[in-house]
A tleap script that builds the chain and sets N, CA, C and O, in Angstrom:
source leaprc.protein.ff14SB
mol = sequence {
  NMET THR LYS ALA LYS THR LYS THR LYS ILE
  LYS THR HIE LYS ALA THR SER LYS ARG PHE
  ARG LEU THR GLY THR GLY LEU LEU ARG ARG
  THR ARG LEU GLY LYS SER HIE LEU ARG ARG
  ARG LYS SER ALA ARG ALA LYS ALA GLU PHE
  GLY GLU LEU LYS THR VAL GLN ALA HIE GLY
  LEU LYS LYS ARG VAL LYS ARG LEU ALA PRO
  TYR LEU LYS GLN CLYS
}
set mol.1.N position { 184.895 184.147 26.312 }
set mol.1.CA position { 184.923 182.761 26.252 }
set mol.1.C position { 183.035 182.607 25.985 }
set mol.1.O position { 182.109 183.315 26.381 }
set mol.2.N position { 183.073 181.153 25.011 }
set mol.2.CA position { 181.901 180.923 24.390 }
set mol.2.C position { 181.421 179.511 24.911 }
set mol.2.O position { 182.239 178.609 24.731 }
set mol.3.N position { 180.354 179.201 25.464 }
set mol.3.CA position { 179.911 177.873 25.853 }
set mol.3.C position { 179.795 176.835 24.713 }
set mol.3.O position { 179.350 177.082 23.592 }
set mol.4.N position { 180.256 175.632 25.152 }
set mol.4.CA position { 180.266 175.020 24.252 }
set mol.4.C position { 178.700 174.070 23.949 }
set mol.4.O position { 177.933 173.537 24.751 }
set mol.5.N position { 178.673 174.150 22.574 }
set mol.5.CA position { 177.232 173.565 22.452 }
set mol.5.C position { 176.828 172.430 22.826 }
set mol.5.O position { 176.973 171.877 21.735 }
set mol.6.N position { 176.355 171.460 23.624 }
set mol.6.CA position { 175.740 170.187 24.348 }
set mol.6.C position { 174.584 169.766 23.310 }
set mol.6.O position { 174.007 170.626 22.644 }
set mol.7.N position { 174.314 168.556 23.219 }
set mol.7.CA position { 172.953 167.895 23.064 }
set mol.7.C position { 172.077 167.768 24.282 }
set mol.7.O position { 172.692 167.387 25.278 }
set mol.8.N position { 170.768 167.999 24.449 }
set mol.8.CA position { 170.343 167.755 25.552 }
set mol.8.C position { 170.093 166.461 25.766 }
set mol.8.O position { 170.195 165.699 24.804 }
set mol.9.N position { 169.731 165.965 27.008 }
set mol.9.CA position { 169.433 164.258 26.974 }
set mol.9.C position { 168.493 164.062 26.672 }
set mol.9.O position { 167.747 165.041 26.627 }
set mol.10.N position { 167.889 162.645 26.256 }
set mol.10.CA position { 166.547 162.468 25.787 }
set mol.10.C position { 166.048 161.756 27.316 }
set mol.10.O position { 166.753 161.039 28.026 }
set mol.11.N position { 164.517 162.216 27.603 }
set mol.11.CA position { 164.087 161.622 28.347 }
set mol.11.C position { 163.570 159.807 28.252 }
set mol.11.O position { 163.117 159.498 27.150 }
set mol.12.N position { 163.615 158.851 29.142 }
set mol.12.CA position { 163.405 157.704 28.788 }
set mol.12.C position { 161.805 157.688 29.216 }
set mol.12.O position { 161.242 158.313 30.114 }
set mol.13.N position { 161.153 156.532 28.031 }
set mol.13.CA position { 159.785 156.455 28.410 }
set mol.13.C position { 159.778 155.321 29.430 }
set mol.13.O position { 160.196 154.186 29.202 }
set mol.14.N position { 159.273 155.739 30.548 }
set mol.14.CA position { 159.233 154.517 31.833 }
set mol.14.C position { 158.730 153.601 31.462 }
set mol.14.O position { 159.511 152.854 30.873 }
set mol.15.N position { 157.426 153.151 31.535 }
set mol.15.CA position { 156.644 152.364 30.905 }
set mol.15.C position { 157.186 151.356 29.687 }
set mol.15.O position { 156.831 150.192 29.503 }
set mol.16.N position { 158.171 152.153 28.890 }
set mol.16.CA position { 158.748 151.203 27.800 }
set mol.16.C position { 159.637 150.720 28.239 }
set mol.16.O position { 159.792 149.547 27.900 }
set mol.17.N position { 160.682 151.319 29.202 }
set mol.17.CA position { 161.197 150.565 29.476 }
set mol.17.C position { 161.176 149.339 30.580 }
set mol.17.O position { 162.078 148.549 30.856 }
set mol.18.N position { 160.240 149.415 30.958 }
set mol.18.CA position { 159.535 148.096 31.774 }
set mol.18.C position { 159.147 147.209 31.518 }
set mol.18.O position { 159.057 146.146 32.133 }
set mol.19.N position { 158.789 147.577 30.350 }
set mol.19.CA position { 157.762 146.184 29.225 }
set mol.19.C position { 159.003 145.654 28.258 }
set mol.19.O position { 158.906 144.461 27.971 }
set mol.20.N position { 160.191 146.369 27.691 }
set mol.20.CA position { 160.304 145.775 26.213 }
set mol.20.C position { 162.246 145.258 27.211 }
set mol.20.O position { 162.671 145.997 28.099 }
set mol.21.N position { 162.914 144.171 26.842 }
set mol.21.CA position { 164.539 143.916 27.256 }
set mol.21.C position { 164.856 143.792 25.967 }
set mol.21.O position { 164.125 143.413 25.052 }
set mol.22.N position { 166.520 144.290 25.905 }
set mol.22.CA position { 167.316 143.809 24.229 }
set mol.22.C position { 168.310 142.613 25.342 }
set mol.22.O position { 168.704 142.660 26.507 }
set mol.23.N position { 168.412 141.519 24.113 }
set mol.23.CA position { 169.399 140.312 24.222 }
set mol.23.C position { 170.771 140.765 24.388 }
set mol.23.O position { 171.161 141.929 24.298 }
set mol.24.N position { 171.407 139.814 24.619 }
set mol.24.CA position { 172.973 140.200 24.411 }
set mol.24.C position { 173.232 140.315 22.825 }
set mol.24.O position { 174.132 141.006 22.347 }
set mol.25.N position { 172.291 139.519 22.046 }
set mol.25.CA position { 172.521 139.476 20.531 }
set mol.25.C position { 171.752 140.769 19.889 }
set mol.25.O position { 171.556 140.731 18.675 }
set mol.26.N position { 171.397 141.672 20.467 }
set mol.26.CA position { 170.521 143.039 20.310 }
set mol.26.C position { 169.207 142.440 19.972 }
set mol.26.O position { 168.473 143.293 19.472 }
set mol.27.N position { 168.922 141.839 20.022 }
set mol.27.CA position { 166.856 141.085 19.897 }
set mol.27.C position { 166.818 141.942 20.794 }
set mol.27.O position { 167.657 142.450 21.537 }
set mol.28.N position { 164.847 142.130 20.512 }
set mol.28.CA position { 163.911 143.514 21.289 }
set mol.28.C position { 163.304 142.582 21.931 }
set mol.28.O position { 162.718 141.742 21.247 }
set mol.29.N position { 163.277 142.483 23.120 }
set mol.29.CA position { 161.822 141.218 23.709 }
set mol.29.C position { 160.778 142.578 24.409 }
set mol.29.O position { 160.866 143.777 24.673 }
set mol.30.N position { 159.763 141.416 24.480 }
set mol.30.CA position { 158.594 141.952 25.392 }
set mol.30.C position { 157.938 141.299 26.105 }
set mol.30.O position { 158.155 140.115 25.847 }
set mol.31.N position { 157.214 141.416 26.907 }
set mol.31.CA position { 156.706 140.850 27.761 }
set mol.31.C position { 155.290 140.767 27.226 }
set mol.31.O position { 154.922 141.463 26.279 }
set mol.32.N position { 154.289 139.668 28.016 }
set mol.32.CA position { 153.055 139.144 27.613 }
set mol.32.C position { 152.191 140.141 28.264 }
set mol.32.O position { 152.576 140.877 29.173 }
set mol.33.N position { 150.777 140.132 27.663 }
set mol.33.CA position { 149.534 141.541 28.087 }
set mol.33.C position { 148.619 140.429 29.093 }
set mol.33.O position { 148.701 139.204 28.997 }
set mol.34.N position { 147.979 140.971 29.804 }
set mol.34.CA position { 146.937 140.688 30.541 }
set mol.34.C position { 147.045 138.896 31.340 }
set mol.34.O position { 146.404 137.845 31.316 }
set mol.35.N position { 148.589 139.598 32.135 }
set mol.35.CA position { 148.741 138.489 32.987 }
set mol.35.C position { 148.873 138.517 34.851 }
set mol.35.O position { 149.295 137.697 35.666 }
set mol.36.N position { 148.105 140.303 35.002 }
set mol.36.CA position { 147.854 140.381 36.477 }
set mol.36.C position { 146.575 139.854 36.842 }
set mol.36.O position { 146.553 139.124 37.833 }
set mol.37.N position { 145.152 140.158 36.035 }
set mol.37.CA position { 144.026 139.385 36.990 }
set mol.37.C position { 143.193 138.139 35.811 }
set mol.37.O position { 143.613 137.551 34.814 }
set mol.38.N position { 142.358 138.138 36.263 }
set mol.38.CA position { 141.192 136.763 35.138 }
set mol.38.C position { 142.221 135.862 34.794 }
set mol.38.O position { 142.330 135.402 33.658 }
set mol.39.N position { 142.933 135.608 35.667 }
set mol.39.CA position { 143.957 134.469 34.838 }
set mol.39.C position { 143.230 132.589 35.468 }
set mol.39.O position { 143.878 131.561 35.271 }
set mol.40.N position { 141.931 132.601 36.139 }
set mol.40.CA position { 141.247 131.522 36.514 }
set mol.40.C position { 141.125 130.626 35.291 }
set mol.40.O position { 141.498 129.474 35.074 }
set mol.41.N position { 140.101 132.066 34.137 }
set mol.41.CA position { 139.939 131.126 33.122 }
set mol.41.C position { 140.622 130.973 31.885 }
set mol.41.O position { 140.106 130.961 30.768 }
set mol.42.N position { 142.037 130.835 32.226 }
set mol.42.CA position { 142.653 130.712 31.241 }
set mol.42.C position { 143.200 129.248 31.088 }
set mol.42.O position { 142.830 128.441 31.940 }
set mol.43.N position { 144.105 128.788 30.016 }
set mol.43.CA position { 144.327 127.416 30.315 }
set mol.43.C position { 145.820 127.430 31.092 }
set mol.43.O position { 146.487 128.345 31.574 }
set mol.44.N position { 146.040 125.859 30.971 }
set mol.44.CA position { 147.773 126.080 31.818 }
set mol.44.C position { 148.424 126.457 31.047 }
set mol.44.O position { 149.178 127.392 31.319 }
set mol.45.N position { 148.411 125.932 29.856 }
set mol.45.CA position { 149.221 126.442 28.641 }
set mol.45.C position { 149.425 128.039 28.627 }
set mol.45.O position { 150.486 128.580 28.940 }
set mol.46.N position { 148.438 128.616 28.283 }
set mol.46.CA position { 148.210 130.139 28.207 }
set mol.46.C position { 148.896 130.562 29.646 }
set mol.46.O position { 149.726 131.397 29.288 }
set mol.47.N position { 148.960 130.489 30.509 }
set mol.47.CA position { 149.393 130.654 31.797 }
set mol.47.C position { 150.773 130.687 31.943 }
set mol.47.O position { 151.499 131.634 32.244 }
set mol.48.N position { 151.065 129.431 31.667 }
set mol.48.CA position { 152.971 129.143 31.404 }
set mol.48.C position { 153.319 129.674 30.139 }
set mol.48.O position { 154.388 129.246 29.702 }
set mol.49.N position { 152.638 130.590 29.339 }
set mol.49.CA position { 153.201 130.913 28.152 }
set mol.49.C position { 153.311 132.920 29.111 }
set mol.49.O position { 154.153 133.640 28.574 }
set mol.50.N position { 152.649 133.480 30.141 }
set mol.50.CA position { 152.669 134.387 30.578 }
set mol.50.C position { 154.465 134.457 31.128 }
set mol.50.O position { 154.763 135.605 31.457 }
set mol.51.N position { 155.229 133.794 31.217 }
set mol.51.CA position { 156.210 133.681 31.577 }
set mol.51.C position { 157.670 133.790 31.103 }
set mol.51.O position { 158.788 133.842 31.616 }
set mol.52.N position { 156.966 133.801 29.537 }
set mol.52.CA position { 158.072 134.117 28.729 }
set mol.52.C position { 157.747 135.156 28.064 }
set mol.52.O position { 156.635 135.607 27.789 }
set mol.53.N position { 159.433 135.740 27.662 }
set mol.53.CA position { 159.441 136.958 26.429 }
set mol.53.C position { 159.179 136.855 25.560 }
set mol.53.O position { 159.322 135.636 25.472 }
set mol.54.N position { 158.682 137.302 24.191 }
set mol.54.CA position { 158.174 137.157 22.794 }
set mol.54.C position { 159.549 137.988 22.100 }
set mol.54.O position { 160.359 138.807 22.533 }
set mol.55.N position { 159.399 137.517 21.205 }
set mol.55.CA position { 160.505 138.160 20.306 }
set mol.55.C position { 159.984 139.777 19.547 }
set mol.55.O position { 158.993 139.524 18.862 }
set mol.56.N position { 160.306 141.192 19.465 }
set mol.56.CA position { 159.088 141.594 18.774 }
set mol.56.C position { 159.681 141.483 17.121 }
set mol.56.O position { 160.901 141.611 17.030 }
set mol.57.N position { 159.101 141.310 16.125 }
set mol.57.CA position { 159.124 141.444 14.803 }
set mol.57.C position { 159.045 142.771 13.614 }
set mol.57.O position { 159.558 143.168 12.568 }
set mol.58.N position { 157.851 143.147 14.783 }
set mol.58.CA position { 157.828 145.282 13.469 }
set mol.58.C position { 158.521 145.550 14.091 }
set mol.58.O position { 158.922 145.615 15.253 }
set mol.59.N position { 158.748 145.834 12.564 }
set mol.59.CA position { 159.950 146.737 12.157 }
set mol.59.C position { 159.741 147.997 12.844 }
set mol.59.O position { 160.697 148.567 13.370 }
set mol.60.N position { 158.041 148.694 12.901 }
set mol.60.CA position { 158.077 149.471 13.119 }
set mol.60.C position { 157.531 150.428 14.852 }
set mol.60.O position { 157.212 151.516 15.330 }
set mol.61.N position { 157.825 148.627 15.221 }
set mol.61.CA position { 157.436 148.850 16.997 }
set mol.61.C position { 159.060 149.059 17.585 }
set mol.61.O position { 159.382 149.607 18.639 }
set mol.62.N position { 159.881 148.497 16.647 }
set mol.62.CA position { 161.491 148.011 17.191 }
set mol.62.C position { 161.883 150.123 17.088 }
set mol.62.O position { 162.297 150.928 17.922 }
set mol.63.N position { 161.509 150.229 15.779 }
set mol.63.CA position { 161.912 152.139 16.009 }
set mol.63.C position { 161.233 152.849 16.702 }
set mol.63.O position { 161.559 154.032 16.801 }
set mol.64.N position { 160.172 152.393 17.342 }
set mol.64.CA position { 159.425 152.888 17.932 }
set mol.64.C position { 159.571 153.365 19.785 }
set mol.64.O position { 159.237 154.355 20.436 }
set mol.65.N position { 160.352 151.859 20.152 }
set mol.65.CA position { 161.096 151.571 20.886 }
set mol.65.C position { 162.066 152.241 21.012 }
set mol.65.O position { 162.151 152.972 21.999 }
set mol.66.N position { 162.768 152.210 20.356 }
set mol.66.CA position { 164.069 152.717 19.931 }
set mol.66.C position { 164.016 154.590 20.352 }
set mol.66.O position { 164.945 155.221 20.856 }
set mol.67.N position { 163.072 154.969 20.081 }
set mol.67.CA position { 163.214 156.762 20.193 }
set mol.67.C position { 162.316 156.955 21.490 }
set mol.67.O position { 162.011 158.140 21.626 }
set mol.68.N position { 161.756 156.045 22.580 }
set mol.68.CA position { 161.334 155.909 23.364 }
set mol.68.C position { 162.553 155.520 24.938 }
set mol.68.O position { 162.567 155.938 26.095 }
set mol.69.N position { 163.065 154.942 24.481 }
set mol.69.CA position { 163.885 154.493 25.372 }
set mol.69.C position { 165.451 154.153 24.537 }
set mol.69.O position { 165.999 153.082 24.275 }
set mol.70.N position { 165.840 155.540 24.282 }
set mol.70.CA position { 166.899 155.498 23.576 }
set mol.70.C position { 168.362 154.645 24.399 }
set mol.70.O position { 169.228 153.942 23.878 }
set mol.71.N position { 168.188 155.031 25.756 }
set mol.71.CA position { 169.192 154.006 26.389 }
set mol.71.C position { 169.249 152.420 27.285 }
set mol.71.O position { 169.980 151.897 28.126 }
set mol.72.N position { 167.805 152.012 26.397 }
set mol.72.CA position { 167.680 150.888 26.691 }
set mol.72.C position { 169.105 149.855 27.403 }
set mol.72.O position { 170.194 150.370 27.149 }
set mol.73.N position { 169.169 148.854 28.018 }
set mol.73.CA position { 170.463 148.423 28.616 }
set mol.73.C position { 169.975 147.047 28.091 }
set mol.73.O position { 168.814 146.645 28.165 }
set mol.74.N position { 171.293 146.215 27.414 }
set mol.74.CA position { 171.755 144.813 27.340 }
set mol.74.C position { 171.025 144.034 28.618 }
set mol.74.O position { 171.461 144.653 29.589 }
set mol.75.N position { 170.341 143.233 29.002 }
set mol.75.CA position { 170.197 142.612 30.208 }
set mol.75.C position { 170.111 140.701 29.865 }
set mol.75.O position { 169.981 139.911 30.800 }
savepdb mol mol.pdb
quit
């Protein structure tokens, strides 16, 4: 009896999976930085933009996220 060789599972980088989302059309979206504290001095428009998700344009970043979170689900 020989054991079947299977590929090992890749662990998901948890911080990456929390910061990025995949849309239904396959676009990679990211959350904004700097929204946890020191918001009093920010303008109302800047604070409103913290709620939006930004689309990732850089090809290198998309490749890195796919490597770090291979099982990233579409939401």
